[in-house]
C-alpha positions as a printed NumPy array, in Angstrom:
array([[ -0.127,   0.08 ,  -0.252],
       [  3.01 ,   2.432,   0.672],
       [  4.29 ,   1.509,  -2.567],
       [  1.162,   2.614,  -4.119],
       [  0.561,   6.005,  -2.675],
       [  4.235,   6.567,  -2.962],
       [  3.579,   5.754,  -6.913],
       [  0.335,   8.162,  -6.79 ],
       [  2.232,  10.997,  -5.193],
       [  5.264,  11.077,  -7.478],
       [  2.981,  10.929, -10.725],
       [  1.221,  14.21 ,  -9.152],
       [  4.261,  15.87 ,  -8.371],
       [  5.488,  14.871, -11.973],
       [  2.199,  16.11 , -13.532],
       [  2.199,  19.226, -11.591],
       [  6.283,  20.029, -12.535],
       [  5.459,  19.585, -16.393],
       [  2.005,  21.738, -15.806],
       [  4.432,  24.668, -14.471],
       [  6.959,  23.848, -16.888],
       [  4.237,  23.983, -19.63 ],
       [  2.796,  27.316, -17.853],
       [  6.379,  29.285, -17.836],
       [  6.975,  28.   , -21.697],
       [  3.471,  29.315, -22.382],
       [  3.895,  32.523, -20.925],
       [  7.349,  33.067, -22.317],
       [  6.299,  31.904, -25.684],
       [  3.414,  34.311, -25.823],
       [  5.834,  37.222, -24.45 ],
       [  8.044,  36.553, -27.511],
       [  5.066,  36.507, -29.772],
       [  3.6  ,  39.729, -28.616],
       [  6.886,  41.132, -29.196],
       [  7.503,  39.601, -32.288],
       [  4.046,  40.807, -33.413],
       [  4.842,  44.712, -32.359],
       [  8.061,  44.222, -34.382],
       [  6.094,  42.851, -37.21 ],
       [  4.107,  45.434, -37.392],
       [  6.413,  48.282, -36.796],
       [  8.357,  46.66 , -39.684],
       [  4.836,  46.344, -41.596],
       [  4.2  ,  50.08 , -41.206],
       [  7.526,  50.773, -42.442],
       [  7.676,  48.574, -45.471],
       [  4.01 ,  49.961, -46.084],
       [  5.212,  53.603, -45.802],
       [  8.165,  52.901, -48.403],
       [  6.067,  50.957, -50.624],
       [  3.531,  53.684, -50.803],
       [  6.72 ,  56.385, -51.466],
       [  7.8  ,  54.129, -54.129],
       [  4.235,  53.611, -55.707],
       [  3.822,  57.491, -55.659]])
């Protein structure tokens, strides 16, 4: 019975550890995506202005 309880507790701890890693990874990826979106928007504005100047 002790081994069974230990196995359950280790499974729960491993699961929570993986969940924590996934949460941290998700937060960092969201931050990276937001930063990338801001940069892409900024670059696309610059490119759009250049294209407009080129066409005009």
